[in-house]
N, C-alpha and C positions, 0 to 999 in steps of 0.2 A: 504493500500500500504506500509506504513512504517513498519508494523509488518510482512509483507509477503516478497516477493522476487522482483527482478527487473522486472520479466515478468508480475507481477501484475500491475506495472505502465504502461508498454507497452500495456497491455490489456485494461487499463482505456482509453488511448488515441485512441485505436482502436474502443472501444465502443462509444466514443464521435462522431465519424464519422457517426455511425448508427442513431444518434438522428436527423439527417437531412433527412433520407431516408423515403420512404413510402408515401402513398397518404395524410396521416395526420401526418406530422412529429411533434415530441415533441417540436422542436425549429425551428423557421423559419429562413432561411439563412440571410434575410435582417434585422432581428430584432436586437436590441442592444445586447442581450445575444448571438444571433447567430453570429453576427460580431465578438464579443469577443472570442467565442469558435473557430471560423475559424482562427482567428489571432493566438490563442494559439496552435492549431494543426499545422499550418504552421511553427511557430517558433520551435516546437518540431521536426518536420520532417527535419529541416535544421541542427539540432545538429549532430555532429559526435558521435561515440560510446563513446569516452572519456568524452564528455560533457554530454551525457545521464547519464552515471554512476555518474558524479559529481552532476547532478541535483537530482538523487535518494538519494545520500549520504546526500545532504543538506536537503532533505525532511525528511529523518530519524532523522537527528539531530534536526530539527525543532520540530518534533513530540515528541521526547524524552525530550527535554528541556521544552516543554509545559506541559508534565505530571509531571515532577519534581517540577515545580513552580506553580502548580495549586492552592496551598493554599495562595499564595500571593495576594495582593490587585489587584482587577480586572483592574483598570485603569493603574496601573504600569505594570501589565502583558501584557495588550494590547499594551502599549507603547514599552515595551521591545520586544515583538513579532514583532511589526511593524519595530522596528529598526533592529532586526535580519533578517527579511524578506528583508528589504532594503539593508543590508550589503550582504546578500547572493545573492540577485538579482544583486547588483553591481559587486560582485565577478564573477558571471556567465557572466554578460554582459561584464566585463573587458576582459575575455578570448575571447569572441566573437569579441569585438572591436579590440583587438590585431590582431586577425586573419584576420579581415576585412581590417585593415590597411595594413598588410603585404601581404595578399593573394588576395586582391581586391574582397573579398567576397566568394570564393569557400569553403563553410562550409560543405555542405552535400557531400555525396559520389559522386553523379552525377555532382555537381558543380566542385568538385575537379578533376574528370575524364575529364570533358570538358576543364578545365584550362590546365591540363597536355597535352591533345591531341592537343589543340590549340598551345601551346608553342613548342611542338615537331614538328608540321607541319611547324611552322615559322622557327625553327632551320634548318629544312631540305631544305625549299624552298626559304626563304628570311630572312636570319639571322639578317639583320639590323632592321627589324620590331619586332623581338622578344625582350623580356626584356633584359637589360644588364646583364652580367654574375653575378655580385654581387647581384643585385636585385632579379634575378631569384633564386639564391641559398638561399637567405634569405627567400623567400616564400616557397621554398621546405623544408627548415629546419623547418619552422613553421608547414607545413603540417605533416611532420614526427614526430613532437613533440606530436601532438594529435593522430597520427596513425602510430606508428613506423613500422608496418608490411605492409605499403602501397608500394607494389613492384614497381608499375609504377613510383612513385615519386623517388625511388632510381635510376631507369633507366634514367629518365630525368636528374637527378643530374649527372649521368655518362656522358651523352651527353653534359651537360653544362660545366663540368670540362674539357672535350676534347677541347672545344672552346679556353680555356686559357692554354692548354698544361700542365695541372696539373696532372702528372702521378700518384702521391700518392692518391689524392682524387678520380680520375676517377677509379682507381683500387679498392679502398675501396667501392665506390658506386656500381660498377659492381658486386662485390662479395656479397654485401648485397642484391642486386636485386635477384640473383639466390638463395641465402639463403631463401629469403621470398617465392620464387616459390616452393622450396622444402618443406618448412614448411606448406604452404597452399595447395599445390597440384594443383595450378592454371594452371600449364603448361600441366597437364596430362588430356587426354580425359577419362582415366580409372583410377580407384583407385589402390593403391598398388605400387609395385616396379617399374613399367614402368615409372610413372611420376617422381619418385625420380631419376632413372637412366638417363632419358632424360634430366632433368635439369642439372645433373652433367656433362654429356658429352658436352652439349652446353655451359655450364659455362666455361669449359676448352677451348673450341674452341674460344669463345669470348675473353677469357683472352689471348690466343695466338695472336689473331688479334690486341688486344690492345698493347701488347708488340712489335709486329711487327711495328705498327704505330709509336711508340716512338723509334724505332731502337734497341730494346733489343732482338736481334735475337736469342741469346742462350736461354733466358727465354721463348721466343715464341716457340722455337722448343721443349722444355721440356713440355710446356703446350699442344702443338699439339700432342705429342706422348701420353700423358695421354688421350686426347680426342679420339684418334684413338683406344687406348686399350679398353676404355669403350664402344665405338661404335661397335667394333668387338664383344665384349661380348654380346651386345644387338642385334647384327645383324641389325644395323641401316645403311642401304646403303646410305640414303640421307645425314646423318651426315658424313659418310665416304667420300662422294663426295666433300663436303665442305672442309674436311680435306685435300683431295688430291689437291684441288685448292690452299690451303694455303701452302702445301708442295712445289708446284711449285714456289710460290712467294718467299719462303725462300731459295729455291735452284736454282733460275733461272740463276745464274751466272755459274752454272755447265754446262759442254758441253752436257750432256745427259738429260738436263731438258725438252727438247722438247718431249721426250718419255713420261714423266709424263703428259705433257699437252695434247698430242694426246689421251692418255688413258683416261684422265679426260673428254675430249669432247665426246668420244664414250660412256662412261658410263653415262654421263649426259643426252645424247640423249636417251639412253636405259631406264633410270628411269624417263623420262619425266620432266627434270629440265631445262627449256629453258633459265633461267637466267644464270645458271652456264655454259651451253653449249655456249651461246653467248659470255660470258666473255672469255671462253677458246679459241673460234675462234678468237676473237680480239687480244688476247695475242699471238696466233700463227702468225697472220698477222704481228704484230709488230716485232716478232722475225725473220720472213722471210724477212721483209723489211730491217732489219739490215744485213741480210745475202746476200742481193743483188738480190733478186728475182724480176721478171718483175712486173711492176705495174698492168698490166691487170689481172694477176692471183690473186693478192692481192685484187683488187677491186671486182673480182668475188666472192671471199670468204666473203668479207664484205657484198656483196649483199645477200648471203645466210643467214648471220646473221640478216640482216635487215628484211628479211621475217619473222624470228622468233619474232623480235621486234614488228612489226606491227600486227602480228597474235595474240600476247599475250599482246599487249598494254604496252610494257615495255618502258615507256617514257624516263627513265634515260639512258637506254642503247642506245636508238636512238640518244640522245645527245652525248654520248661517241663515238658512231660509226662515226658521222659526224665530231667530233673533231679529231678522228684518221685519217679520210680521209684528213682533212686539213693538219695534220702533215706529212702524206705520200706524198702528192703532194709537200709540201715544201721540203721534203727530196729528192725527185726526180727532184727538180728544176722547177716545173711547178707553178709559182706564181699566174697565172691567175686562175687556177683551185682551188688552195688553198684559194684565196680570195673569190671565189664563195662559197665554202663550209663553210668558216667561217661566211660569211654574211647570209647564209641560216640558220645556227644554231642560230645566234643572232636574226633573224627576225621571227623564227617559235614560235608558242605557244606550251606550254607543254600540253601533253595529260592528265596529272594528274589534277584532280579538286582540286584547292587550294582555301581555304576560303578567304573571304574579298578581292577578286580580285588580289591576290598575284600570280605572275608568278614565275616559278622555274628558278631563274636567278642568284643564288649564288653557283651553282655547279662547280665542277672542270672543267667540259667540257666547260662551258661558260668562265671560266678564261683562259683556254688554247686557245680558239678561239680569245679572246680579245688580248692575248699576240701575237698570230700569226698576227692579224690585225695590231697591233702596229708596229711589225717588218716589215710587208709588206709596210705600209705607210712610215716607216723610209727609207726603201730601194728604194721606188719608188716615192710616192707622196711628202713626206716631203723633200726628197733630191732635188726634182725639185723646190719646193717652196724656199728652202734655197738657191739654186743656183741663182734663179731669184732675190731674195732679195739682195744677194751680188752683182749681176750684176747691179741692179738699184742704189745701193749705190755707186758703182764705177763710173757709168755714172754721177751721181749727183756731184761727186767730181772732175770730169774731168779726172779721171785716166783710160783712154781708153785702155791702154795696159793691165791693170788688168781685165777690162771687157772682153777684147778679149780672155784672158786665160780662163775665165769662160764659154765661148761659147761652148767649147768642152764638158764640163760636161752636160750642158743643152741639147745639141744635142744628147748625148748618152741616155738621159732619155726621150726626146720628140723632135723628128727630126724637125717637123714643127716649133716649138718654137725656136729651135736652129738656124735654117736658118734665121728666122725673127730677132733674136738678133744679128746675124752676120751682117746683112744688116744695123741695127741701128748703130753698131760700125763703119762700113765702112763709113756710112754717116757722123758720128761725126768726123771722121778722114779726111773728105773732099775727100774720094775716091768715087766720085759720079758715075763713070761709072760702077765699080764693084758692088756698092750698087744697082744701077738701074737694072742690069742684075738679081741679086738675087731676088729683089722684084718682077720683072715681072714673073719669074719662079714660085715664091711662090704664086703669085696671081692666076695664072692658076691652080696650084695644089689645092688651097683652094676652088676655084670655082668648081673644079672637085669633091672634096670630100664633098662639101657643108658645109665648115667650115666658116659660115657667119661672126662670130665675128673676126676671124683672118683676113678674107678678108677685112673687114672695117679698121682694124689696118694697113694692108699693104697699102691700098689706102691713108690713112692719111700720112704714111711715104713717099709714092710717091709724094704727094702734097708738103710735106716739102722739098723733094729733088729738086723739080722744083723751089721753091722760093729761096733755097740756091744757085741754079744755075742762079739766076737773071732772071728767067722767070716765074713770078707769074701767068700770064694769063694762062699758060699751066697747072697750078695746079687746076684750077676751074673744069674741067670735072671730074677729080678724086674725088674732094670733093663733087660734086653734086651726083656722083654715090654712094659714101659712105653714103651721107645723105638719098638717096632713099632706100638703103638697110637697114639702121638702122631703118628708119620709117616703112618699110614694115614688118620687123620682131619685131617691137615694142621694140627696144633696146634704151631706152630713154637716158641713160647716154652716149652711143656712139653717138647718135644724137646730144646731147648737145656739145660734144667735137668736132664733125664735124662742127657745127655752129661756134664754137670758132675759128677753123681753117679758115673758110670762112671769118669771120670778120678780121682775121689777113691778109688774102690775099687781102681784100678790102683796108686795111690800106696801104699795100705795093703798091697797084695800085693807091693810092692817093685819095681815097674817104672815109676819116675817119668818116664823118657824118653817112654814110651808115653802117660802121663797128660798130659804137656806137648803132645804132638801132638794129642791129643783136645781139649785146652783151646783150641788155636788155632781149632778148628772151632766151638766152642760159645760162646766169650767175646764175639764180636762182636754177635750178637743180644741177649745179656744186657746188655752195656754200652749198646746202642742202645735197647732197649725194656723192659729189666728193671726190677724194683723196686730201690730204693736198697739194701735189705738184700741182695738177690741179687747186686748189683754188688760189694758188699763181700766177700761169700763167695767170689765168683769170683777177685777179686784176692788174697785171702788164700790160696786154693788154689794160684794161680800161684806165689806166694812159697814155699809149702811144697814144691812140685814143683821149683822152682829150687834150693832148698837141698839137697833129696835127690839131685838129679842131679849135683851137683859134689862128692860125697863122695870120689871117687877122683881128682879133678883136682889139678894142680900148684898151689902156693900162690898165684901171681899170678892165674891163672884163677879160683881159688876165691874170692879176695878180691873180684874184679870181679863174680862172680855173686852173692856175698852183698850187695854194695852195691846191685845191681839188685833183689835180694829185699827189701832194706830200703825202697827207693823204692816198691815195690808194696805193702808193708805200710803205709806212710804213706797211700797212696791208699785202701787198705781201711779204715784207721782213720777217714779223713775220711767215708767212706760210713756207717760204723757210728755215727759221731758225729751224723750228720744224723737218724738214727732213734732216737738215744739208747739204743743197744743196749750197755749197759755190760758185760755178760758177754762179748761178743765183743771189745770194746775191751780188756778185761783179758787175753784170750788173745793179742791182737796185740802189746800192749806186753811181755808175757812173752816172746814169740817174738823181738821186737826186742832185748830185753835180752840174750838168749842170743847173738844174732848180733853185737851190739856187743862182747860179751865175747870172742867168737872173734876179732874184728878188732882187739882190744886198745884199743878206744875206751872208756876208763873213765868219762869224764864223761857221755857219752850213755847208757852202760849204767846208771849210777846214776840218771839222770833217769827212764829207763823203769822201773827197779826201784822207784823211789818211787811212780810212777803205779800200778804193779801192786799195791803194798802198800795204797795208798789204796782202790783198787777192790776188792781182795780182802777188806778189812775191811767194805766196804759190802755186798758180795754174798756169799751162802752158797756154799760149795764143795761140789760133788756128787761129787767124786772121779772124774770122767770123764777119761780120758787125752786129752791135747790132740790127738793124731793121729787120734782116733776121732770128732772133732767137726767136721763140715763147716760 
């Protein structure tokens, strides 16, 4: 092998494989020698061309050194040869280890191709799961160090540089990719001029697309003119169609650009290019939408392009079509249809088979759909939530005039919610008659449209209206109806809130012991899952019921119960403080001051009285008795 050529070493390894074949092989596969030979063959097959050449050079050097030093002492020669073999092996292994560290093991041609195809697929379908740009470029540089003519590695380097908007490196990699195609003839189905010319015209076309992406329109037009010239010389109609599409992209601001586009669509259909035809139709639809054409004609055109998509399984264009429908409906002011199209795109699965369970979800179409959804939520859902939050804060602070001004905005976004909030404001302002009329109308409407949740909330407001009007007994039918509805529809939290209101009604009716027993049933779900304000209301009600229950007890038992009530009031105050509900904090400190006065704790009473005075000066008083406010 050392005195011959590289092909002799290759022939040796090919002959090694034959030693295992036949009915009586020279070496058995599972023997010690057989395992060693198989391991050696496998290691050789994993080497790249550069590493094979390096191995052959090391073999030659080893053989030549052995002949020159044959006269020396045998032991010294063996020692030296062993050291040389060890150094050569370490040198060879070092290159392998470096590549394994940087490229995660793609040493052979097939492994490198698998690595490149995997990363290219991830870049297209789910960029977040691909290697970071710096790490991927390091691995590609390492692959190209051993095989500089690896065209696919140059192309992946081009895609990787596009991720970070590196115009110089991406242009450099793209040109190297087409240079390698021209050198190897890998692009051509036939030998000779055809492969060379085909690579040249598509290189110019891709260069034009690259410049267009970075906004270098003048350079893009020059590269496109070069691609058109070469394609015309070669009579390549497919390449000319791609060039025509890019001509429209570069000149779409011109008034006559639609003529180019229509011609492009007709020619694409004639030459059987569904991808280009569909893109042309979608571009025409976009242009006609800005020109004010009717929506039904645009949707008919998109329907025709969708037929092409499904017929040819053009998954990416299906996504683009749905995203464009979303944009068209937004343009024409049909937010419901836009919302439907955007959600359809986000929930559908890609037609393309993507490895490792990856869905195609990082495309421009998905980004457009998500942007539309964000705007639609901002215009409708989030605006409603924002108005409701501001309304609740204004009610907590007792600024009913501000809450009343927010009702208009809530009504515009959700009429039923707006009417309910208006009734709540009227009730807080002691306009009981107007509030009662609104609540009755709203209750009938909710029962008609079967909005059970809102119906229960209305019944609770009706009950509160009754005990604010000093008729707590009249509140019981509404509360019992609300409890029946919430349990029928398994609305646990509303059921707990209804029981809380029933307990309050019993407290007003003078049976605090019954109220306490009801509270034990309702308070656990409220403390576990309730809103912070509801937790405070529940603890405040527990304290009220505890005080009312010990009115006839002996002094020691009464003092102990009042101390427990004060602890519950402290907990309620903490909850109210979290939501900055100053009006309810004022009620709590007033109640605490009364209890401390009863217990004879003057210092604590004065502290609570001072807090009450500060809050009372900040907040307006509406003259509502404390016991009638849950």
